Each structure stands twice: as structure tokens, then as C-alpha cells.
C-alpha positions in Angstrom: -63.0 88.1 31.1 -64.4 91.4 32.0 -67.9 90.9 33.3 -69.0 94.2 31.7 -70.9 93.4 28.3 -69.0 94.7 25.0 -69.9 97.8 23.4 -70.2 95.9 20.4 -69.8 92.2 19.3 -69.4 91.2 15.7 -69.8 87.7 14.5 -68.4 86.4 11.3 -67.8 83.1 9.5 -65.0 84.5 7.9 -62.8 87.2 9.6 -59.1 87.9 8.8 -57.1 87.0 12.1 -53.5 86.3 12.0 -53.1 86.3 8.1 -55.9 83.6 7.7 -59.9 83.6 7.6 -61.6 82.0 10.9 -65.0 81.8 12.1 -65.1 84.1 15.0 -66.9 86.6 17.4 -65.0 89.9 18.0 -65.7 91.9 21.2 -65.2 95.5 21.1 -64.7 98.0 24.2 -63.7 101.4 24.1 -62.7 101.4 20.4 -60.3 98.6 21.0 -60.6 94.8 19.9 -61.0 93.2 23.6 -61.7 89.6 22.7 -61.8 87.3 19.9 -63.3 83.8 20.4 -64.6 81.1 18.2 -68.0 81.8 16.6 -70.8 80.4 18.9 -69.1 81.5 22.0 -72.0 83.9 22.4 -70.0 86.9 23.8 -72.3 89.7 25.1 -72.5 93.0 23.8 -74.9 96.1 24.0 -75.3 96.0 20.1 -74.6 92.8 18.2 -73.8 92.5 14.7 -73.9 89.3 12.5 -72.4 89.4 9.1 -74.1 87.8 6.1 -73.0 84.9 4.6 -71.6 86.4 1.8 -69.5 89.0 3.8 -66.0 88.9 5.4 -64.6 90.8 8.1 -61.2 92.7 7.6 -59.1 95.2 9.2 -59.6 98.9 7.9 -57.2 99.7 5.2 -53.9 102.2 5.9 -53.5 104.4 3.0 -49.9 106.2 3.6 -50.3 108.3 0.3 -53.1 110.7 0.1 -53.2 114.1 -1.1 -55.7 116.3 0.6 -55.3 119.8 -0.6 -56.7 121.7 2.2 -56.0 124.3 3.0 -55.0 126.4 0.1 -56.5 124.3 -2.8 -59.5 122.9 -1.0 -61.3 123.2 -4.3 -59.2 120.1 -5.5 -59.9 118.0 -2.3 -60.6 118.7 1.1 -60.6 116.8 4.5 -64.3 116.2 4.6 -64.7 114.8 1.0 -61.4 112.8 1.1 -62.1 111.3 4.2 -65.8 110.3 3.3 -64.2 108.8 0.3 -61.6 106.8 2.4 -64.4 105.4 4.6 -66.6 104.3 1.6 -63.6 102.5 0.2 -62.7 100.6 3.6 -59.7 103.0 4.5 -59.8 103.8 8.1 -56.5 105.7 8.3 -54.8 107.9 5.8 -51.4 109.8 6.0 -51.7 113.2 4.2 -49.0 114.3 1.8 -47.3 117.6 2.5 -48.3 119.1 -0.9 -50.4 120.3 -2.7 -52.0 122.3 0.1 -51.0 126.0 1.0 -48.7 126.2 2.9 -46.9 122.9 2.4 -46.2 120.9 5.6 -42.5 121.9 5.6 -42.4 123.6 9.2 -44.2 123.3 12.5 -46.2 126.4 11.6 -47.6 125.1 8.5 -48.6 121.6 10.3 -50.3 123.6 12.7 -52.3 125.2 10.0 -53.1 122.0 8.4 -54.3 120.5 11.6 -56.5 123.7 12.4 -58.1 123.0 8.9 -58.6 119.2 9.6 -60.2 119.6 13.0 -63.7 118.5 13.1 -64.0 117.4 9.3 -62.5 113.9 9.7 -64.6 110.6 9.0 -61.4 108.5 9.6 -58.0 109.0 11.3 -55.4 111.1 9.7 -51.7 111.5 10.3 -49.4 114.0 8.3 -46.1 113.6 6.5 -43.6 116.5 6.5 -41.9 118.0 3.6 -38.3 118.5 2.5 -37.5 121.4 0.2 -34.2 123.5 -0.4 -33.5 125.1 2.9 -35.9 123.2 5.3 -33.2 120.9 7.1 -33.4 122.6 10.4 -37.3 122.1 10.6 -36.8 118.0 10.6 -36.1 117.8 14.2 -39.0 120.4 15.3 -41.6 118.4 12.9 -40.2 115.0 14.2 -41.1 116.1 17.8 -44.6 117.2 16.7 -45.4 113.8 15.2 -45.1 113.5 11.4 -44.8 110.1 10.4 -41.7 111.0 8.0 -40.5 113.2 5.3 -41.4 113.7 1.3 -39.0 115.2 -1.3 -39.0 115.3 -4.9 -36.0 115.0 -7.1 -37.9 116.8 -10.0 -40.3 119.5 -10.2 -43.6 118.5 -8.0 -46.0 120.5 -10.3 -46.6 123.2 -7.5 -44.0 126.0 -7.1 -44.4 126.1 -3.4 -42.7 122.4 -3.3 -39.6 122.7 -5.1 -37.4 119.6 -5.4 -34.2 119.0 -3.8 -30.8 118.0 -5.4 -29.2 114.6 -4.5 -26.8 116.2 -2.3 -29.9 117.7 -0.5 -31.6 114.6 -0.3 -28.7 112.9 1.4 -28.0 115.8 3.8 -31.6 115.3 4.8 -31.4 111.5 5.1 -28.3 111.9 7.6 -30.6 114.2 9.8 -33.7 111.5 9.3 -31.2 108.5 10.2 -30.4 110.2 13.5 -34.1 110.8 14.6 -35.2 107.2 13.4 -37.8 108.6 10.9 -38.2 108.1 7.3 -37.7 109.8 3.9 -39.9 109.0 1.1 -39.1 110.0 -2.1 -40.7 110.8 -5.5 -37.9 109.1 -7.4 -37.6 110.4 -11.2 -34.5 112.1 -12.5 -35.1 115.4 -13.8 -32.3 115.6 -16.3 -33.4 112.5 -18.2 -36.9 113.7 -18.3 -35.9 117.3 -19.6 -34.0 115.2 -22.4 -36.7 113.1 -23.2 -38.8 114.3 -26.4 -42.1 116.4 -25.2 -44.3 116.8 -28.2 -47.5 117.0 -26.3 -51.0 116.1 -27.9 -53.2 113.5 -27.4 -51.2 110.4 -28.2 -50.4 108.4 -25.0 -47.4 107.0 -26.4 -46.0 110.2 -26.8 -46.6 111.1 -23.2 -45.2 107.7 -21.9 -41.9 108.4 -23.9 -41.7 111.7 -22.1 -41.4 109.9 -18.6 -39.0 107.0 -19.7 -38.4 104.1 -17.4 -34.6 105.3 -17.4 -35.7 108.4 -15.2 -37.4 106.4 -12.5 -34.5 103.7 -12.5 -31.7 106.3 -12.2 -33.5 108.0 -9.4 -34.3 105.1 -7.6 -30.4 104.2 -7.7 -29.7 107.5 -6.3 -32.1 106.7 -3.3 -30.3 103.5 -2.7 -27.1 105.3 -2.6 -28.2 107.7 -0.2 -29.8 105.2 2.3 -26.7 103.2 2.1 -24.4 106.1 2.8 -26.3 107.5 5.9 -28.0 104.3 7.3 -31.5 106.3 6.8 -34.7 104.3 6.2 -35.9 105.4 2.7 -39.0 104.6 0.8 -39.8 104.7 -2.9 -43.2 105.9 -3.6 -45.3 104.8 -6.6 -43.2 102.6 -8.2 -44.0 102.1 -11.7 -40.9 100.9 -13.7 -40.4 97.1 -12.9 -37.0 97.5 -14.4 -36.0 98.7 -10.7 -37.0 95.5 -9.1 -33.6 93.8 -9.4 -32.0 96.9 -7.9 -34.2 97.0 -5.1 -34.1 93.5 -4.3 -30.2 93.8 -4.2 -30.0 96.8 -2.4 -32.3 95.3 0.4 -30.2 92.3 0.5 -26.9 94.1 1.0 -28.5 95.7 4.1 -30.0 98.9 2.9 -33.1 100.1 5.0 -35.2 100.5 1.6 -39.2 100.0 1.4 -41.3 100.3 -1.9 -44.8 100.7 -2.9 -46.8 100.5 -5.6 -50.3 101.9 -6.5 -53.6 100.5 -7.8 -53.4 102.4 -11.4 -50.3 100.6 -12.2 -51.5 97.2 -11.1 -54.8 97.4 -13.2 -54.4 99.7 -15.7 -51.9 99.4 -19.0 -50.7 101.9 -21.7 -52.3 99.8 -24.3 -55.5 100.5 -23.1 -55.4 104.5 -22.9 -57.5 106.1 -25.4 -56.2 109.1 -27.1 -56.8 112.5 -25.1 -58.0 110.3 -22.3 -55.9 112.7 -19.6 -58.1 111.2 -16.7 -55.3 108.3 -17.0 -52.5 110.8 -16.6 -50.2 110.5 -13.6 -46.5 110.5 -13.0 -44.6 108.3 -13.0 -46.8 107.1 -15.9 -49.1 103.9 -16.3 -46.8 101.6 -18.4 -47.0 98.7 -20.7 -49.1 95.4 -20.0 -45.8 93.5 -19.4 -44.5 96.0 -16.9 -47.8 95.5 -14.9 -47.3 91.8 -15.0 -44.0 92.2 -13.9 -45.2 94.5 -11.1 -47.2 91.7 -9.8 -44.3 89.5 -9.7 -42.7 92.0 -7.5 -45.5 92.0 -5.1 -45.7 88.5 -4.9 -42.0 88.0 -4.4 -41.7 90.3 -1.7 -39.8 93.1 -3.4 -42.5 95.6 -3.4 -44.0 96.1 0.2 -47.3 97.7 -0.1 -50.1 99.0 -2.2 -51.3 102.5 -1.5 -53.6 105.0 -3.7 -51.4 108.2 -4.4 -54.8 109.8 -4.3 -54.1 112.9 -6.3 -57.3 114.9 -7.4 -57.7 117.9 -9.1 -60.6 120.1 -10.6 -61.9 118.8 -14.1 -60.5 122.0 -15.6 -56.9 121.0 -14.6 -57.4 117.3 -15.5 -58.9 118.0 -18.7 -56.6 121.1 -19.5 -55.7 121.1 -23.2 -58.6 119.5 -24.3 -56.8 116.0 -24.2 -53.0 117.0 -24.2 -51.3 114.7 -22.1 -48.7 117.3 -21.9 -50.8 120.0 -20.3 -53.1 118.3 -18.0 -52.5 117.7 -14.4 -51.1 114.5 -13.6 -52.8 112.5 -10.7 -55.5 110.0 -10.2 -58.2 109.9 -7.6 -58.8 106.4 -6.5 -58.9 106.5 -2.7 -62.6 105.1 -2.5 -61.8 102.3 -5.1 -58.3 100.9 -4.2 -59.7 97.7 -2.2 -62.0 96.3 -5.1 -59.5 97.4 -7.7 -56.7 95.3 -6.5 -58.9 92.6 -5.3 -60.7 92.3 -8.9 -57.2 91.8 -10.5 -55.6 89.6 -7.8 -58.5 87.7 -7.8 -58.2 87.0 -11.4 -54.6 86.3 -11.0 -55.3 83.7 -8.3 -54.0 85.5 -5.3 -56.1 85.4 -2.3 -57.5 88.4 -0.3 -55.3 87.5 2.5 -52.4 89.1 0.7 -54.4 92.0 -0.7 -55.2 92.8 3.0 -51.6 92.5 3.8 -50.4 94.7 1.2 -53.0 97.6 1.8 -53.4 97.4 5.5 -50.6 95.7 7.6 -47.8 96.6 5.7 -48.8 100.4 5.4 -49.3 100.3 9.1 -45.9 98.9 9.9 -44.4 101.3 7.3 -45.5 104.1 9.8 -45.3 102.7 13.0 -49.2 102.4 13.6 -48.8 99.2 15.6 -52.5 99.2 16.7 -53.8 99.4 13.1 -53.6 97.1 9.9 -54.8 93.8 11.7 -57.6 92.4 13.8 -56.0 91.4 17.0 -56.7 91.9 20.7 -55.4 95.3 21.7 -55.6 96.5 18.3 -57.9 99.5 17.2 -61.2 98.1 16.3 -61.2 99.8 12.6 -62.9 97.0 10.9 -64.6 96.6 7.3 -67.4 94.5 6.2 -66.5 93.4 2.6 -68.5 91.3 0.3 -65.6 89.7 -2.0 -67.8 88.4 -4.5 -70.4 91.1 -5.1 -69.9 93.1 -8.4 -70.6 96.7 -9.1 -70.0 99.0 -11.8 -68.0 102.5 -11.0 -70.0 105.5 -11.4 -67.7 108.6 -11.2 -70.7 110.9 -10.4 -71.3 108.6 -7.1 -67.8 108.7 -5.9 -67.3 110.5 -2.5 -64.2 112.5 -3.4 -64.8 116.0 -4.4 -64.6 115.9 -8.4 -66.4 112.9 -10.6 -63.4 112.3 -12.6 -62.0 108.8 -12.9 -60.6 106.5 -15.2 -62.4 103.8 -13.9 -65.8 105.2 -14.6 -67.9 102.3 -16.3 -65.5 99.6 -15.2 -67.1 96.4 -13.5 -65.1 95.8 -10.3 -65.6 92.7 -7.7 -65.6 93.3 -4.1 -68.2 95.7 -2.4 -67.5 97.6 1.0 -70.5 97.3 2.8 -69.9 99.0 6.1 -66.8 100.6 7.8 -66.2 101.0 11.4 -64.0 103.3 13.0 -63.0 102.5 16.5 -66.0 100.1 16.8 -68.7 102.4 15.7 -70.0 102.7 12.0 -68.8 105.7 10.1 -71.3 108.4 9.9 -70.6 110.7 6.9 -72.7 113.3 9.0 -71.0 112.9 12.4 -67.1 112.9 11.7 -65.2 110.9 14.5 -61.8 110.7 12.9 -58.7 111.3 15.0 -55.6 113.4 14.1 -52.6 111.0 14.6 -49.2 111.6 15.9 -46.1 109.4 15.5 -44.6 108.6 18.6 -40.6 107.3 19.0 -40.6 103.7 18.7 -38.2 101.9 21.1 -35.4 100.0 19.5 -36.4 96.8 21.1 -39.8 97.2 19.4 -39.2 98.3 16.0 -40.6 96.0 13.3 -38.8 95.1 10.1 -40.5 95.7 6.7 -41.9 92.2 6.7 -43.5 92.6 10.1 -41.0 90.4 12.0 -39.4 91.7 15.3 -35.8 92.6 15.0 -33.9 89.7 16.9 -30.6 91.7 17.6 -28.7 94.7 16.4 -26.2 93.5 13.9 -23.3 94.9 15.8 -24.3 92.9 18.8 -24.5 89.7 16.9 -21.0 90.4 15.5 -19.8 91.2 19.1 -21.2 88.0 20.3 -20.4 85.5 17.5 -17.6 83.0 17.9 -14.9 83.5 15.7 -15.8 81.7 12.6 -18.9 83.2 12.3 -17.6 86.8 12.7 -14.9 86.3 10.2 -17.5 84.9 7.8 -19.6 88.0 8.3 -17.0 90.3 7.4 -15.5 88.3 4.3 -18.0 90.0 2.0 -17.0 93.4 2.9 -13.3 92.5 2.1 -11.7 89.0 1.8 -8.4 89.8 3.1 -7.7 87.5 6.2 -5.4 89.7 8.0 -8.0 92.3 8.0 -10.8 90.2 9.1 -8.8 88.6 11.9 -7.5 92.0 13.2 -11.3 93.3 13.4 -12.6 90.1 15.1 -9.8 89.9 17.9 -10.6 93.9 18.6 -14.2 93.1 19.7 -16.5 93.9 21.3 -17.1 97.3 19.7 -19.0 99.9 21.8 -20.5 101.4 18.5 -20.9 101.3 14.8 -18.6 104.2 14.4 -15.9 102.5 16.4 -16.0 99.5 13.9 -16.1 101.5 11.1 -13.0 103.5 12.3 -11.0 100.2 13.0 -12.2 98.9 9.5 -10.4 101.8 8.1 -7.1 101.1 9.8 -6.9 97.3 10.1 -4.0 95.5 8.3 -2.4 98.6 7.0 -0.9 98.4 4.5 -2.2 95.6 2.4 0.3 93.5 0.7 0.4 93.0 -3.0 -0.9 89.4 -2.5 -3.6 90.5 -0.3 -4.8 93.2 -2.9 -4.9 90.5 -5.4 -6.9 88.2 -3.5 -9.5 90.8 -2.7 -9.6 91.8 -6.5 -10.8 88.3 -7.3 -14.4 89.2 -5.8 -14.8 92.3 -7.7 -16.4 92.7 -11.2 -15.6 95.1 -13.8 -17.2 98.4 -13.8 -20.5 98.4 -15.7 -20.9 94.7 -15.3 -23.4 93.3 -13.0 -21.9 90.6 -10.6 -23.6 87.0 -11.2 -25.0 84.7 -8.5 -26.6 85.1 -4.9 -23.4 85.2 -3.0 -23.1 88.2 -0.3 -20.3 89.9 -2.3 -22.0 89.7 -5.5 -25.3 91.1 -4.0 -23.1 93.8 -2.4 -21.5 94.9 -5.7 -24.8 95.1 -7.4 -26.0 97.3 -4.7 -22.9 99.3 -5.2 -23.1 99.7 -8.9 -26.7 100.6 -8.6 -26.3 104.2 -9.9 -23.5 102.7 -12.8 -25.7 101.2 -15.4 -25.4 103.4 -18.3 -28.2 104.7 -19.8 -26.9 104.5 -23.6 -25.1 102.0 -25.7 -22.4 104.4 -26.4 -21.3 105.0 -22.7 -21.6 101.4 -22.2 -19.1 100.4 -25.1 -16.6 103.4 -23.6 -16.8 101.6 -20.2 -16.2 98.2 -21.7 -13.1 99.5 -23.9 -11.7 101.5 -20.8 -11.7 98.4 -18.8 -9.9 96.2 -21.3 -7.2 99.1 -21.8 -6.6 99.4 -17.8 -6.5 95.4 -17.7 -3.8 95.7 -20.4 -1.8 98.6 -19.0 -2.0 97.2 -15.2 -2.8 93.4 -15.3 -5.8 93.7 -13.1 -9.4 94.8 -13.1 -10.0 98.7 -12.8 -11.2 99.4 -9.1 -13.1 102.3 -7.9 -15.5 103.0 -5.1 -19.0 102.8 -7.4 -21.3 103.9 -4.8 -22.7 107.6 -5.5 -21.1 107.6 -8.7 -22.4 107.8 -12.4 -21.0 105.7 -15.3 -19.6 108.9 -16.8 -18.0 109.9 -13.5 -16.3 106.4 -13.2 -15.2 106.7 -16.8 -13.6 110.0 -16.6 -11.9 108.5 -13.5 -10.8 105.5 -15.3 -9.5 107.4 -18.4 -7.4 109.9 -15.7 -5.8 106.8 -13.8 -4.4 105.1 -17.3 -1.9 107.9 -16.9 -0.6 106.7 -13.7 2.7 104.8 -12.8 2.5 101.4 -11.5 3.1 102.6 -8.0 0.6 105.1 -7.7 -1.9 102.9 -9.2 -1.3 100.3 -6.9 -1.7 102.7 -3.7 -5.0 104.1 -5.4 -6.2 100.7 -5.6 -5.5 99.6 -2.1 -7.0 102.7 -1.0 -10.4 102.3 -2.9 -10.4 98.7 -1.5 -10.4 99.9 2.2 -13.0 102.4 1.1 -15.4 99.9 -0.4 -14.9 97.6 2.6 -15.8 100.4 5.0 -18.6 101.4 3.1 -19.7 97.8 3.3 -19.2 97.5 7.1 -21.3 100.4 7.6 -24.3 99.1 5.7 -23.7 95.5 6.9 -23.7 96.4 10.6 -26.2 99.4 10.8 -29.3 98.5 12.8 
């Protein structure tokens, strides 16, 4: 061990190390955890701090969803106030969203403006997201080179005119470029058309506001994100999940190999629609706080691992905007400022549900750090940044919005009693001093393939294509059958190994076993459910089918009935199930194709079915064997 004393030693009866609490001493040197030893070892330090018996030592939280509105709208929130609030809440790293500042962070020049505004004001470490708006695709690669942690887009109007939404096609085009750069697309997923078509009566009734942002709008947009990520191989992340109805779709997509992660927020886990008073626009956010049963389902999604992480979506505004319309939910600004309160909010509710503090910290520290590739943050370990929180998990306090550190004293939690008090926050081993900001501006560095982490924190064992190339024959064939259950097709691909690239394998999949025989087509069709019906069971073919039909679930009973009638008519006409590549198509698109194909003769339709089988197989190969 280095003979030089540590800069600081912390002694704790309970410190969260490797996912469990232990009695340890931490030695900090040069801002990094340099030693972890059993309590009583007697590590020597220039400063020694012993935690009280009711205190625990945690890694600093990482909040990847924070709106700091400086420059341009600093009256909403600025870097000084936001980062002080973060530190007061035990958050030692934030990643700033590309809006609502002016200019938005959609170019290298705009990023430079934002960094200049932040300089000298940061109480905690800060990184930056880039933004995707129409016409900004050529800015993606330069922004990656400048160290942004990924890119955000909206699929509906964002609320500020300088950050317009993108179409689904524009989102997919961005995904293609982002995938090539090993970056990340994060998406505000609500469908603009469904929200425009929903009733918007306005007024103080929360039920009316909730009806104006229906679950279907969220679910439909998430399905589009899944399809885009599947097609392009991009890493995609669903922001602020509110609708628990999407949990099954998300789980199926990930099981099918789609590179998808998901977050939710404290307000969706701790508040419910039934408890929002009339005209209480401090509770307004988009997507909205939903019913208590939905809240319970989101908690189950966290426990089951479908939801990866919890971050604040800290989105403040002036009181004039939050209370615009004198209680009219349609007119008030939608956003909740909770950066300082996230840990006690989530811990209070988790504790009530019998969930341990270890899991809360996993969701709010380790997982967000993994999302953005900050490998030295989110955990207490030798070599990690000494970003630490002294937390009293059983202490209680009552929220007083006037005492919060963010710019405006507006909070739906005002007067709420919470359990868990942040007593001290250390950044790089030094207690945060609000008068002496020491936070750094962070840049994302490219992560070598061998060192990438999956969403659950485990190291990737091998590239899927490498595993396929090296597998024995039986195992390799088994890995192909969920893509297409035609033995000749599987045999030809296995015999053609090794493939130098995924593109080579995909090309081969498009040519193998040409043409399919009628018997082969009939065998393969046995694994395809009717369009509009979700395949049952845990088998890989069923999981893939559910993921492919993510965008097909009809939004109304009339469309569902028309699909069922069309399926029946097709089966009477041709004696087999209707088959079409569902990925990327809506229920209405598919119904129109089905009706058109009912007019085909037998030979033409047989050729189309074989072609569709091959298209589906190629898409599945691409998704299944992407790194």
C-alpha cells in the first residue's frame, strides 16, 4: 500500500460496496477511491470522518435526465442553482438535456455556447446530451467527437419552438448514423397524431388532462422506437416511461435482441392521478402521472428488470408558466422540478413496499452511469471517483418548497413527509461547498468493444456473430431456427461459416435455399401467428413475433375486428395464415395490404408469401446477430 496518507478516510458501519452493505474504511487519494478495508483497519488520512450510527455511505447518484435551461432561459433554471440542488439531493453527476436552453444543443457551436455558460458554476459534474431536430443529421458525428453522451429527439412538439419534433423516418435515419458511431438515441415517445386526436377540453379537472395524453399515444410511439432500433441496430432509450401498458412490449423487444433501455421517474412512482387536486398544475408533466394501478405496475417493472433506471426529468419553469391559466392544466407548463428530492422520494416508497436501499441505489446511480458509459461513477470501488453521499435512511423530514435549492419554490411535494435525509455530499472526495463550485464538465470517450457493458452491468462475453461462427453445428442451427424454421436454409448458412461480418451473414440469409419449396413454406408458416394476434409462450419464435408486431396492436375495436375478418377471409381463400413483414407497419397499413392481396391468384400469392418469409428471416438474423 502507498505509504503516503490518504487525503481523506471515511469510516462507516454501513457502506454500499459491490451491491451490499459492509462495515468498511475508504481511503481517498486524488479524488479517487484508493483503498477499501474492513472497519477497524486504521487507514491513515489527512482528514478522517466517521459516520454516525444512523448514517450509511452511498455512491453519488447519477441523473441523466436534467433540464438546465441556461443560456437563454436561465430564469427557469441555471447551472448554479441546478447543481446546488443536485448536490443537496446526493446527486454528484448530471447529464443536461439539449433543450430548453437557447440555442438548443444541436450543433458543435451550440454545445460550445452551453459549455461557456456552465464554466465556473458547477457544484457537481455535468455532461451534455446532443439533440436531433429536422435537418441536423450532419451534426451527429461532430457532436460525438465533441463528447456528447448521446442524442435526444421528440416524436411530437417539445413545447419550445426551437426544438421541433422529428418524423419516424427522420428518427430512423438518425438511428442509422448513431449506430455506426456507437452512440445512443434517447426518445420522448408519445405519438403526435393520437394526442392531437384526443379530447382537449382544458380546465382544472386532472381527469380531463389525463385523457388528453392517453396511454395509447405512449405505447404507439414506443413501438415505433422499437422497430427503428431493430431495423438499424442502434442503441435506443425510452425516456420517462409513464404507461405500464408498454412493459410487455419492451420485455419482448429486449428478449428478441433489440438494444433498448428504459427509465421512469420519481413522480410516476410516488404520485397517482387519483391524488391530484383540481387545478394543481404543479403536478402537470408530459407524459402524465397516471392511476395508482399503473404506478404499481411500474414498480413491478422495476423489480422485474424491465425498467432499468430512475432519473428525475427535472424540468423547472417560472411560477408564471407553471400556474398559467389559473389552474388550467391545458395552459400550464408541463414539468416537475425534483432534482433535490429524488432519493428520499423513491426510497420512501420503496421502503413502504419492502424494497431495499441497495436496489434504489442501483436504479439511481449504477444503472444511469452505465447508460452513458461513465465507468468510474455509480459505485464505490477502488479506482472509482470518490463521489459519495452520507445518507440517513431512517431520518424523516417534511418538504418545504421554499427551502429547495432549485431556482423556483414550486413543487407538488410541498408539505409531504419523506424518509431519508442527505446529510453530506462529497465530489471527488471533498465535501461540496455551494460557495466554491468544483464540478467538472464531462465528455464521453469512445468505449472499446471489449469493454462495453450491457444494460444489466455485466460484461459482453462475445459478439453474437463470433459465437455463431464458433458454435458446433447443432448449436448453430438451433440459433437460426427462430429466424426461419426451414432446415435447408439453416444448413446452408451453417455450412457457409465463418462470416467475416454481419452484413455477409445477412446477404447469405437473403439467398440461402432459393427457392423455398411449397413444403418448406408450409412448415415455416406453422410458427407465425395471425397478424393482430400476439404469439403466446416464452419460445424465441413467439418472442420475435411479438416484437415484430409491436406497432400492429390496433388502437380501436373496429380495426381489430377488420383484421380478424380479413385474416379469416384470407385463410378461406388461400388455405393458410396471412403473412406479411409486420415490423414498421401499422395495423391499418397491414389491413390495406391484406385486402389488396385477397385479389391475387394462387401462384402470385405463393411467391409473395415466400418473399415475405425471407424478408422476415433476414430482419431476424440482423437483430439476433447484431453486437
